[in-house]
C-alpha positions as CSV (number, residue, x, y, z in Angstrom):
1,M,0.0,0.0,0.0
2,K,1.6,3.2,-1.2
3,L,0.1,6.2,0.6
4,N,0.9,9.9,-0.3
5,K,4.4,10.9,0.9
6,I,4.6,14.4,-0.5
7,W,4.3,17.4,1.8
8,G,2.1,19.9,-0.1
9,Y,1.2,23.4,1.1
10,G,-2.6,23.7,1.7
11,H,-3.2,20.0,2.1
12,L,-6.2,19.6,4.4
13,F,-5.7,18.3,7.9
14,G,-8.6,17.5,10.2
15,F,-10.8,15.0,12.0
16,S,-13.2,13.2,9.7
17,G,-16.9,12.6,10.3
18,V,-16.1,9.0,9.2
19,D,-14.4,8.5,12.6
20,G,-16.8,10.4,14.9
21,R,-18.4,13.7,15.6
22,N,-16.9,16.8,14.1
23,R,-18.3,20.3,13.5
24,Y,-19.3,22.7,10.8
25,Y,-19.3,25.6,13.1
26,D,-16.0,26.5,14.8
27,D,-14.3,23.7,13.0
28,F,-10.8,22.9,14.2
29,I,-9.4,22.3,10.7
30,G,-5.9,22.8,9.5
31,T,-3.8,22.8,6.4
32,L,-0.1,21.9,5.8
33,G,2.1,24.9,5.9
34,W,5.0,26.0,3.6
35,K,7.6,24.2,5.7
36,P,7.5,20.4,6.5
37,L,5.9,19.8,9.9
38,E,4.3,23.2,10.0
39,F,0.5,23.2,10.5
40,D,-1.8,26.1,9.9
41,F,-5.2,26.2,11.7
42,N,-7.9,28.5,10.3
43,G,-10.5,28.8,13.1
44,R,-11.7,32.1,14.5
45,E,-8.1,33.3,14.3
46,W,-5.1,31.9,12.3
47,V,-2.5,30.0,14.4
48,K,0.5,28.0,13.4
49,I,1.9,24.9,15.2
50,F,5.4,24.1,14.0
51,F,7.7,21.2,15.0
52,P,11.3,22.6,14.4
53,I,13.0,19.3,13.7
54,K,16.2,19.9,11.8
55,G,17.7,17.8,9.1
56,R,16.2,15.6,6.5
57,K,12.7,14.2,6.9
58,S,11.4,11.1,5.1
59,F,7.6,10.8,5.1
60,R,6.0,7.4,5.4
61,A,2.5,8.7,5.0
62,I,0.7,12.1,4.7
63,T,-3.1,11.8,4.8
64,G,-6.0,14.1,5.8
65,D,-5.7,13.1,9.4
66,M,-2.2,11.8,10.1
67,V,1.5,12.5,9.3
68,D,4.0,9.7,9.8
69,A,7.7,10.5,9.3
70,K,11.3,9.5,10.0
71,T,13.6,12.3,10.8
72,Q,17.3,12.5,11.6
73,S,16.4,13.2,15.2
74,G,13.9,10.3,15.5
75,D,10.4,9.2,14.5
76,F,7.6,11.7,14.2
77,F,3.8,11.0,14.2
78,I,0.8,13.2,14.6
79,A,-2.9,12.3,14.1
80,F,-6.4,13.6,15.1
81,A,-7.8,11.6,18.0
82,G,-11.0,13.7,18.0
83,A,-12.5,16.8,16.5
84,D,-10.3,19.1,18.7
85,T,-7.5,16.9,19.7
86,L,-4.1,16.0,18.1
87,V,-1.8,13.4,19.6
88,G,1.5,11.8,18.6
89,Y,5.2,11.7,19.4
90,T,8.1,13.8,18.3
91,P,11.8,14.3,19.0
92,V,11.4,18.1,19.3
93,L,8.6,19.9,21.1
94,P,6.3,22.2,19.0
95,E,6.2,26.0,18.7
96,F,3.0,28.0,18.8
97,K,2.7,31.0,16.6
98,S,-0.2,33.4,16.0
99,R,-1.1,36.5,14.1
100,Y,-2.4,38.1,17.4
101,K,-0.9,38.2,20.9
102,Y,-2.2,35.3,23.0
103,N,-2.0,35.0,26.8
104,H,0.2,32.2,28.1
105,R,-0.1,30.1,31.3
106,F,1.9,27.1,32.5
107,T,-0.4,25.2,34.8
108,C,-0.4,21.5,35.9
109,G,2.4,20.9,33.5
110,V,0.4,22.2,30.6
111,D,1.2,25.1,28.3
112,V,-2.0,27.0,27.6
113,Y,-2.3,29.8,25.0
114,F,-5.6,31.7,25.0
115,R,-7.3,34.7,23.6
116,G,-11.0,35.4,24.1
117,S,-12.9,32.1,23.4
118,N,-9.9,30.5,21.5
119,S,-7.6,28.3,23.6
120,Y,-4.9,25.8,22.8
121,A,-3.3,23.4,25.4
122,F,0.0,21.6,24.9
123,Y,1.0,18.8,27.1
124,H,3.9,16.3,26.8
125,K,5.7,13.4,28.5
126,K,9.1,12.1,27.7
127,M,9.1,8.4,26.8
128,E,11.8,5.9,27.5
129,N,13.0,6.0,23.8
130,G,13.7,9.7,24.2
131,L,10.7,10.9,22.1
132,Y,8.1,13.2,23.5
133,K,4.5,12.0,23.6
134,F,2.3,15.0,23.2
135,V,-1.3,16.2,23.1
136,I,-2.6,19.4,21.5
137,H,-6.2,20.4,22.4
138,H,-8.3,23.2,21.1
139,S,-11.3,24.6,23.1
140,V,-13.3,27.7,23.8
141,S,-11.8,27.9,27.3
142,W,-8.3,27.5,28.6
143,T,-9.4,25.4,31.6
144,L,-11.3,23.0,29.3
145,A,-8.4,22.8,27.0
146,R,-6.0,22.0,29.8
147,G,-8.3,19.3,31.2
148,R,-8.7,17.6,27.9
149,A,-5.0,17.7,27.2
150,L,-4.4,16.0,30.6
151,H,-7.0,13.4,29.7
152,Y,-5.8,12.5,26.3
153,I,-2.1,12.0,27.3
154,D,-2.9,8.4,28.1
155,I,-4.3,7.5,24.7
156,D,-2.6,4.6,22.9
157,V,-1.0,6.4,20.0
158,E,0.2,3.2,18.3
159,E,-3.4,1.9,18.4
160,L,-4.6,5.1,16.8
161,K,-1.9,4.9,14.2
162,K,-2.9,1.4,13.3
163,A,-6.6,2.5,13.0
164,R,-5.6,5.3,10.6
165,Y,-3.6,3.0,8.4
166,D,-6.2,0.2,8.5
167,Y,-8.8,2.6,7.0
168,F,-6.8,2.5,3.7
169,K,-5.9,-1.2,4.0
170,Q,-9.6,-2.1,3.8
171,M,-10.1,-0.2,0.5
172,P,-10.2,-1.9,-2.9
173,K,-6.7,-2.3,-4.3
174,C,-5.5,0.0,-6.9
175,K,-5.1,-2.0,-10.1
176,D,-2.5,0.3,-11.7
177,K,0.6,0.8,-9.5
178,R,1.5,4.0,-11.3
179,Y,-1.5,5.7,-9.7
180,E,-1.5,4.0,-6.4
181,S,-0.4,7.0,-4.3
182,L,-2.8,9.3,-6.2
183,Y,-5.6,6.7,-5.6
184,Y,-5.1,6.7,-1.9
185,K,-4.7,10.4,-1.7
186,A,-8.1,10.8,-3.4
187,I,-9.6,8.5,-0.8
188,S,-7.9,10.5,1.9
189,T,-9.3,13.8,0.5
190,N,-12.8,12.3,0.4
191,K,-12.5,11.2,4.0
192,V,-11.3,14.4,5.5
193,N,-14.2,16.3,3.8
194,V,-16.9,14.2,5.5
195,H,-18.9,15.9,8.3
196,S,-21.0,14.2,10.9
197,P,-24.8,14.9,11.3
198,E,-25.5,18.5,12.4
199,G,-28.4,20.9,12.6
200,K,-31.0,20.0,10.0
201,I,-28.7,17.4,8.3
202,P,-29.6,14.1,9.9
203,C,-26.7,12.0,8.4
204,R,-23.1,12.3,7.3
205,W,-22.5,14.8,4.6
206,T,-19.7,16.0,2.4
207,T,-18.0,19.3,1.4
208,P,-15.6,19.9,-1.4
209,D,-13.1,21.7,0.9
210,R,-13.5,22.3,4.6
211,V,-11.3,25.4,4.1
212,P,-12.5,27.7,2.7
213,H,-15.5,26.3,0.7
214,R,-16.8,24.5,3.7
215,H,-20.5,24.3,2.8
216,M,-22.5,21.4,1.3
217,W,-22.9,21.9,-2.5
218,L,-25.3,20.3,-4.9
219,W,-23.0,19.2,-7.7
220,D,-20.1,18.4,-5.4
221,S,-22.2,16.1,-3.2
222,A,-23.5,14.3,-6.3
223,F,-20.0,13.7,-7.7
224,H,-18.6,12.8,-4.2
225,A,-21.3,10.1,-3.9
226,M,-20.4,8.7,-7.3
227,A,-16.8,8.3,-6.3
228,I,-17.4,7.2,-2.7
229,T,-19.8,4.4,-3.8
230,T,-16.9,2.5,-5.4
231,Y,-15.7,1.7,-1.8
232,N,-18.4,2.7,0.7
233,G,-22.0,2.5,-0.4
234,E,-23.5,3.6,2.9
235,L,-21.4,6.8,3.0
236,A,-22.3,7.5,-0.6
237,K,-26.0,7.2,0.2
238,D,-25.6,9.5,3.1
239,A,-24.0,12.2,0.9
240,L,-27.1,12.3,-1.2
241,R,-29.6,11.9,1.7
242,A,-28.0,15.0,3.3
243,V,-28.8,17.0,0.1
244,F,-32.4,15.8,0.0
245,A,-32.8,16.6,3.7
246,M,-32.2,20.3,2.9
247,Q,-34.7,20.4,0.1
248,R,-37.2,23.3,0.4
249,E,-40.9,22.8,0.8
250,D,-41.4,24.0,-2.8
251,G,-39.0,21.4,-4.2
252,L,-35.9,23.6,-4.7
253,I,-32.6,22.0,-3.9
254,A,-30.1,24.8,-3.5
255,T,-26.6,25.2,-4.9
256,V,-25.2,25.9,-1.4
257,M,-26.4,24.5,1.9
258,T,-25.3,24.6,5.6
259,P,-26.6,22.6,8.5
260,D,-29.2,25.3,9.2
261,D,-30.0,27.1,5.9
262,C,-29.8,27.0,2.1
263,G,-29.5,29.5,-0.7
264,S,-32.1,30.4,-3.4
265,T,-30.2,29.3,-6.5
266,T,-29.8,25.8,-7.9
267,Q,-27.8,23.9,-10.4
268,P,-28.4,21.5,-13.4
269,Q,-29.8,18.1,-12.7
270,V,-27.1,15.6,-11.8
271,L,-28.7,14.1,-8.6
272,A,-30.7,11.5,-10.5
273,W,-27.5,10.4,-12.2
274,A,-25.7,10.2,-8.8
275,V,-28.6,8.2,-7.3
276,W,-28.6,5.8,-10.2
277,S,-24.8,5.4,-10.0
278,V,-25.0,4.5,-6.3
279,Y,-27.8,2.0,-7.0
280,Q,-25.7,0.4,-9.7
281,K,-22.9,-0.3,-7.2
282,T,-25.0,-1.2,-4.2
283,G,-28.1,-2.8,-5.7
284,D,-30.2,-1.0,-3.0
285,K,-33.7,-0.6,-4.5
286,A,-34.9,0.8,-1.2
287,F,-32.5,3.7,-1.7
288,L,-34.0,4.3,-5.2
289,Q,-37.5,4.4,-3.7
290,E,-36.6,6.8,-0.9
291,S,-34.9,9.2,-3.4
292,V,-37.6,9.3,-6.1
293,N,-40.0,11.7,-4.4
294,A,-37.3,14.3,-3.7
295,L,-36.0,14.0,-7.3
296,D,-39.5,14.4,-8.7
297,R,-40.2,17.5,-6.7
298,Y,-36.8,18.9,-7.6
299,L,-37.3,18.4,-11.4
300,T,-40.8,19.8,-11.2
301,W,-39.4,22.9,-9.5
302,D,-36.8,23.2,-12.3
303,M,-39.5,22.9,-15.0
304,E,-41.7,25.5,-13.4
305,N,-39.0,28.0,-12.5
306,R,-36.2,27.5,-15.1
307,D,-38.1,27.2,-18.4
308,T,-39.5,30.7,-18.8
309,N,-40.3,30.3,-22.6
310,N,-41.8,26.8,-22.1
311,N,-39.6,25.2,-24.9
312,G,-38.5,22.3,-22.7
313,L,-34.9,23.6,-22.4
314,L,-34.0,24.8,-19.0
315,E,-32.3,28.2,-18.5
316,W,-29.9,28.8,-15.7
317,F,-29.7,32.0,-13.7
318,T,-26.5,34.1,-13.9
319,E,-25.3,37.5,-12.7
320,P,-23.9,39.3,-15.8
321,D,-22.5,42.1,-13.6
322,Y,-20.6,39.8,-11.3
323,T,-17.1,39.9,-12.8
324,D,-15.4,37.2,-10.7
325,C,-17.4,34.4,-12.3
326,K,-19.9,34.2,-15.1
327,C,-21.1,30.7,-14.7
328,G,-24.1,31.4,-12.4
329,E,-26.1,28.3,-11.8
330,S,-24.6,26.4,-14.8
331,G,-21.8,24.8,-12.7
332,W,-19.2,25.7,-15.4
333,D,-17.1,27.9,-13.2
334,N,-15.0,30.3,-15.3
335,S,-15.7,28.3,-18.5
336,P,-15.1,30.2,-21.7
337,R,-18.2,28.6,-23.3
């Protein structure tokens, strides 16, 4: 199994709704920084967590929720153990950097950085092999962050590491070794962009990019489902059920949705295609039956609201004065057509 080993700036790093509860609001989601072992977190305020390990670094795996590396100073591993918690081991302790000045306290052996309702706690223990076992916890209060850091220090990091690798081991094998690393990176990207149920969305749902395009999108959800169904039929069905759950009373399915609201524009019809693709892989006729009413109402809304000249060809709304993008509802972002 050949996982991605390339450190790439902007690569998403977060806790997936596949593994448990995460959040749309106040999401503790990061991206890989410019330097290896530099992590940027884009919550209420931008902060950076950097492990200043000198010398050459050889990466064993870089996924959406773990980094496993061999360095000249010793082994390094970091992974999400929960929506707000990072754990791992390192030969060098991390540095905390922020755009704004944070207060700092050292209490109960824990370094806590806090500013308003944004707090980060760092706790570590030195192991017999010379490495530092560490916990980094994010919370709205420094006392809560400290308490959770003290709690998570006893987690079995090797067991967590095995679980993160096992997720990929259970996937269908890549038939073409030339694309094996790309294949697993695509699966990793799909995984990190899964949210747990929240607000009006009763099941797991997907987003194209938790930073910055963190909402649920009509076309994206359809195409996510078509890809995910090749290895996880239930998750693919959830991706579409989530979209149907946000359908308006009049039948509209919006381009953009959040756990509590949706927009007033839509996109061309790809949901039926996605539902059929999931059925072809899963053979679940009950899923077809539960989807047909939502699809019928959605297509009816389109015919009644996007065919103004009644010629049977749908027209899609656009904003001619919006210079950043001319695609409107068409889905063809920045297309010259």
